[in-house]
DRENBADREN-290471 format. One record per residue (C-alpha): residue number from 1; residue in three letters; chain; x, y, z. Coordinates in Angstrom, 1 decimal. Example, Ala and Ser with C-alpha at 12.3 -4.5 7.8 and 13.67 -1.06 7.14 Angstrom:
// DRENBADREN-290471
<lomar><n>1</n><res>ala</res><chain>A</chain><x>12.3</x><y>-4.5</y><z>7.8</z></lomar>
<lomar><n>2</n><res>ser</res><chain>A</chain><x>13.7</x><y>-1.1</y><z>7.1</z></lomar>
END
This chain:
// DRENBADREN-290471
<lomar><n>1</n><res>met</res><chain>A</chain><x>25.8</x><y>-2.6</y><z>59.8</z></lomar>
<lomar><n>2</n><res>ala</res><chain>A</chain><x>23.3</x><y>-3.1</y><z>56.9</z></lomar>
<lomar><n>3</n><res>asp</res><chain>A</chain><x>22.2</x><y>-0.7</y><z>54.8</z></lomar>
<lomar><n>4</n><res>ile</res><chain>A</chain><x>18.7</x><y>0.9</y><z>54.8</z></lomar>
<lomar><n>5</n><res>val</res><chain>A</chain><x>15.9</x><y>-0.4</y><z>52.1</z></lomar>
<lomar><n>6</n><res>asn</res><chain>A</chain><x>13.1</x><y>1.5</y><z>51.2</z></lomar>
<lomar><n>7</n><res>leu</res><chain>A</chain><x>10.4</x><y>-1.8</y><z>51.3</z></lomar>
<lomar><n>8</n><res>arg</res><chain>A</chain><x>7.6</x><y>-0.3</y><z>49.1</z></lomar>
<lomar><n>9</n><res>ala</res><chain>A</chain><x>10.6</x><y>0.8</y><z>46.4</z></lomar>
<lomar><n>10</n><res>ala</res><chain>A</chain><x>11.9</x><y>-2.8</y><z>46.4</z></lomar>
<lomar><n>11</n><res>arg</res><chain>A</chain><x>8.6</x><y>-3.7</y><z>46.0</z></lomar>
<lomar><n>12</n><res>lys</res><chain>A</chain><x>7.7</x><y>-2.2</y><z>43.2</z></lomar>
<lomar><n>13</n><res>ala</res><chain>A</chain><x>11.0</x><y>-3.0</y><z>41.7</z></lomar>
<lomar><n>14</n><res>gln</res><chain>A</chain><x>11.2</x><y>-7.2</y><z>42.0</z></lomar>
<lomar><n>15</n><res>asp</res><chain>A</chain><x>7.4</x><y>-6.3</y><z>40.7</z></lomar>
<lomar><n>16</n><res>arg</res><chain>A</chain><x>8.7</x><y>-4.3</y><z>37.4</z></lomar>
<lomar><n>17</n><res>ala</res><chain>A</chain><x>11.2</x><y>-7.6</y><z>37.2</z></lomar>
<lomar><n>18</n><res>ala</res><chain>A</chain><x>8.3</x><y>-9.8</y><z>37.7</z></lomar>
<lomar><n>19</n><res>lys</res><chain>A</chain><x>6.6</x><y>-8.3</y><z>35.1</z></lomar>
<lomar><n>20</n><res>arg</res><chain>A</chain><x>9.3</x><y>-7.7</y><z>32.6</z></lomar>
<lomar><n>21</n><res>ala</res><chain>A</chain><x>9.8</x><y>-11.3</y><z>32.3</z></lomar>
<lomar><n>22</n><res>gln</res><chain>A</chain><x>6.5</x><y>-12.6</y><z>32.2</z></lomar>
<lomar><n>23</n><res>ala</res><chain>A</chain><x>6.6</x><y>-10.1</y><z>28.8</z></lomar>
<lomar><n>24</n><res>asp</res><chain>A</chain><x>9.6</x><y>-11.8</y><z>27.3</z></lomar>
<lomar><n>25</n><res>val</res><chain>A</chain><x>8.3</x><y>-14.9</y><z>28.1</z></lomar>
<lomar><n>26</n><res>asn</res><chain>A</chain><x>5.3</x><y>-13.4</y><z>26.1</z></lomar>
<lomar><n>27</n><res>ala</res><chain>A</chain><x>7.2</x><y>-12.3</y><z>23.3</z></lomar>
<lomar><n>28</n><res>val</res><chain>A</chain><x>8.5</x><y>-15.3</y><z>22.2</z></lomar>
<lomar><n>29</n><res>lys</res><chain>A</chain><x>5.9</x><y>-17.3</y><z>22.6</z></lomar>
<lomar><n>30</n><res>phe</res><chain>A</chain><x>3.1</x><y>-15.0</y><z>21.3</z></lomar>
<lomar><n>31</n><res>gly</res><chain>A</chain><x>5.0</x><y>-12.5</y><z>19.0</z></lomar>
<lomar><n>32</n><res>arg</res><chain>A</chain><x>5.8</x><y>-11.9</y><z>15.2</z></lomar>
<lomar><n>33</n><res>thr</res><chain>A</chain><x>8.3</x><y>-10.0</y><z>13.9</z></lomar>
<lomar><n>34</n><res>lys</res><chain>A</chain><x>6.7</x><y>-7.3</y><z>11.4</z></lomar>
<lomar><n>35</n><res>ala</res><chain>A</chain><x>8.6</x><y>-9.6</y><z>8.4</z></lomar>
<lomar><n>36</n><res>ser</res><chain>A</chain><x>6.8</x><y>-12.3</y><z>8.7</z></lomar>
<lomar><n>37</n><res>arg</res><chain>A</chain><x>3.0</x><y>-10.5</y><z>9.3</z></lomar>
<lomar><n>38</n><res>val</res><chain>A</chain><x>4.4</x><y>-8.9</y><z>6.0</z></lomar>
<lomar><n>39</n><res>leu</res><chain>A</chain><x>4.8</x><y>-12.3</y><z>4.1</z></lomar>
<lomar><n>40</n><res>glu</res><chain>A</chain><x>1.6</x><y>-14.2</y><z>5.9</z></lomar>
<lomar><n>41</n><res>gln</res><chain>A</chain><x>-0.8</x><y>-11.2</y><z>4.5</z></lomar>
<lomar><n>42</n><res>ala</res><chain>A</chain><x>1.0</x><y>-11.5</y><z>1.2</z></lomar>
<lomar><n>43</n><res>glu</res><chain>A</chain><x>0.3</x><y>-15.4</y><z>1.0</z></lomar>
<lomar><n>44</n><res>ala</res><chain>A</chain><x>-2.9</x><y>-14.6</y><z>1.5</z></lomar>
<lomar><n>45</n><res>asp</res><chain>A</chain><x>-3.5</x><y>-12.0</y><z>-0.7</z></lomar>
<lomar><n>46</n><res>arg</res><chain>A</chain><x>-1.7</x><y>-14.6</y><z>-3.4</z></lomar>
<lomar><n>47</n><res>ala</res><chain>A</chain><x>-4.1</x><y>-17.0</y><z>-2.7</z></lomar>
<lomar><n>48</n><res>arg</res><chain>A</chain><x>-7.1</x><y>-14.8</y><z>-3.1</z></lomar>
<lomar><n>49</n><res>ala</res><chain>A</chain><x>-6.0</x><y>-13.6</y><z>-6.1</z></lomar>
<lomar><n>50</n><res>ala</res><chain>A</chain><x>-4.9</x><y>-17.4</y><z>-7.3</z></lomar>
<lomar><n>51</n><res>leu</res><chain>A</chain><x>-8.6</x><y>-18.5</y><z>-6.0</z></lomar>
<lomar><n>52</n><res>asp</res><chain>A</chain><x>-10.9</x><y>-15.4</y><z>-7.8</z></lomar>
<lomar><n>53</n><res>gly</res><chain>A</chain><x>-8.6</x><y>-16.0</y><z>-11.0</z></lomar>
<lomar><n>54</n><res>his</res><chain>A</chain><x>-10.4</x><y>-19.5</y><z>-10.9</z></lomar>
<lomar><n>55</n><res>ala</res><chain>A</chain><x>-13.5</x><y>-18.0</y><z>-10.7</z></lomar>
<lomar><n>56</n><res>arg</res><chain>A</chain><x>-16.2</x><y>-17.8</y><z>-13.6</z></lomar>
<lomar><n>57</n><res>asp</res><chain>A</chain><x>-16.7</x><y>-14.3</y><z>-14.3</z></lomar>
<lomar><n>58</n><res>thr</res><chain>A</chain><x>-20.5</x><y>-14.6</y><z>-14.8</z></lomar>
<lomar><n>59</n><res>tyr</res><chain>A</chain><x>-20.5</x><y>-15.9</y><z>-10.8</z></lomar>
<lomar><n>60</n><res>val</res><chain>A</chain><x>-18.2</x><y>-13.0</y><z>-9.8</z></lomar>
<lomar><n>61</n><res>arg</res><chain>A</chain><x>-19.6</x><y>-10.1</y><z>-11.5</z></lomar>
<lomar><n>62</n><res>asp</res><chain>A</chain><x>-23.2</x><y>-11.1</y><z>-10.5</z></lomar>
<lomar><n>63</n><res>thr</res><chain>A</chain><x>-21.9</x><y>-11.7</y><z>-7.0</z></lomar>
<lomar><n>64</n><res>his</res><chain>A</chain><x>-20.4</x><y>-8.1</y><z>-6.8</z></lomar>
<lomar><n>65</n><res>ala</res><chain>A</chain><x>-23.4</x><y>-6.6</y><z>-8.3</z></lomar>
<lomar><n>66</n><res>arg</res><chain>A</chain><x>-26.1</x><y>-7.8</y><z>-6.2</z></lomar>
<lomar><n>67</n><res>asp</res><chain>A</chain><x>-23.4</x><y>-7.1</y><z>-3.4</z></lomar>
<lomar><n>68</n><res>thr</res><chain>A</chain><x>-23.7</x><y>-3.5</y><z>-4.8</z></lomar>
<lomar><n>69</n><res>arg</res><chain>A</chain><x>-27.3</x><y>-2.9</y><z>-5.0</z></lomar>
<lomar><n>70</n><res>ala</res><chain>A</chain><x>-28.1</x><y>-3.8</y><z>-1.5</z></lomar>
<lomar><n>71</n><res>arg</res><chain>A</chain><x>-25.3</x><y>-1.9</y><z>-0.1</z></lomar>
<lomar><n>72</n><res>asp</res><chain>A</chain><x>-25.8</x><y>1.8</y><z>-2.5</z></lomar>
<lomar><n>73</n><res>thr</res><chain>A</chain><x>-30.1</x><y>0.8</y><z>-1.6</z></lomar>
<lomar><n>74</n><res>his</res><chain>A</chain><x>-31.9</x><y>2.0</y><z>1.7</z></lomar>
<lomar><n>75</n><res>glu</res><chain>A</chain><x>-35.3</x><y>1.4</y><z>2.2</z></lomar>
<lomar><n>76</n><res>pro</res><chain>A</chain><x>-37.4</x><y>3.2</y><z>4.7</z></lomar>
<lomar><n>77</n><res>asp</res><chain>A</chain><x>-38.7</x><y>2.2</y><z>7.1</z></lomar>
<lomar><n>78</n><res>ala</res><chain>A</chain><x>-42.5</x><y>2.9</y><z>8.8</z></lomar>
<lomar><n>79</n><res>his</res><chain>A</chain><x>-40.8</x><y>5.6</y><z>11.5</z></lomar>
<lomar><n>80</n><res>glu</res><chain>A</chain><x>-38.3</x><y>7.3</y><z>8.9</z></lomar>
<lomar><n>81</n><res>arg</res><chain>A</chain><x>-41.5</x><y>7.6</y><z>6.4</z></lomar>
<lomar><n>82</n><res>asp</res><chain>A</chain><x>-44.0</x><y>9.5</y><z>9.1</z></lomar>
<lomar><n>83</n><res>ala</res><chain>A</chain><x>-41.1</x><y>11.1</y><z>9.9</z></lomar>
<lomar><n>84</n><res>his</res><chain>A</chain><x>-40.9</x><y>12.6</y><z>6.0</z></lomar>
<lomar><n>85</n><res>glu</res><chain>A</chain><x>-44.2</x><y>12.4</y><z>5.9</z></lomar>
<lomar><n>86</n><res>arg</res><chain>A</chain><x>-44.6</x><y>14.2</y><z>9.4</z></lomar>
<lomar><n>87</n><res>asp</res><chain>A</chain><x>-42.1</x><y>17.1</y><z>8.3</z></lomar>
<lomar><n>88</n><res>thr</res><chain>A</chain><x>-42.7</x><y>18.0</y><z>5.0</z></lomar>
<lomar><n>89</n><res>pro</res><chain>A</chain><x>-45.0</x><y>20.8</y><z>3.9</z></lomar>
<lomar><n>90</n><res>glu</res><chain>A</chain><x>-48.2</x><y>20.1</y><z>1.5</z></lomar>
END
């Protein structure tokens, strides 16, 4: 006589096996080890440092100063000015 099989459980087990197989395929296709990610980041940092080392100092200094000023200064727009004037006692 045949064993009784819960069809819902069998279907779920089959789906889990299919997903696991797809995950294994994706891991081979797209996965990278931590060591390879760290190595790639180190190579990129080294290349960036070498490029920055060959830059003219005045250009790097002026660009950095310009970026810092742009980031640090904030001019209020008309709405902010009106709200400030309205909230400030005379």
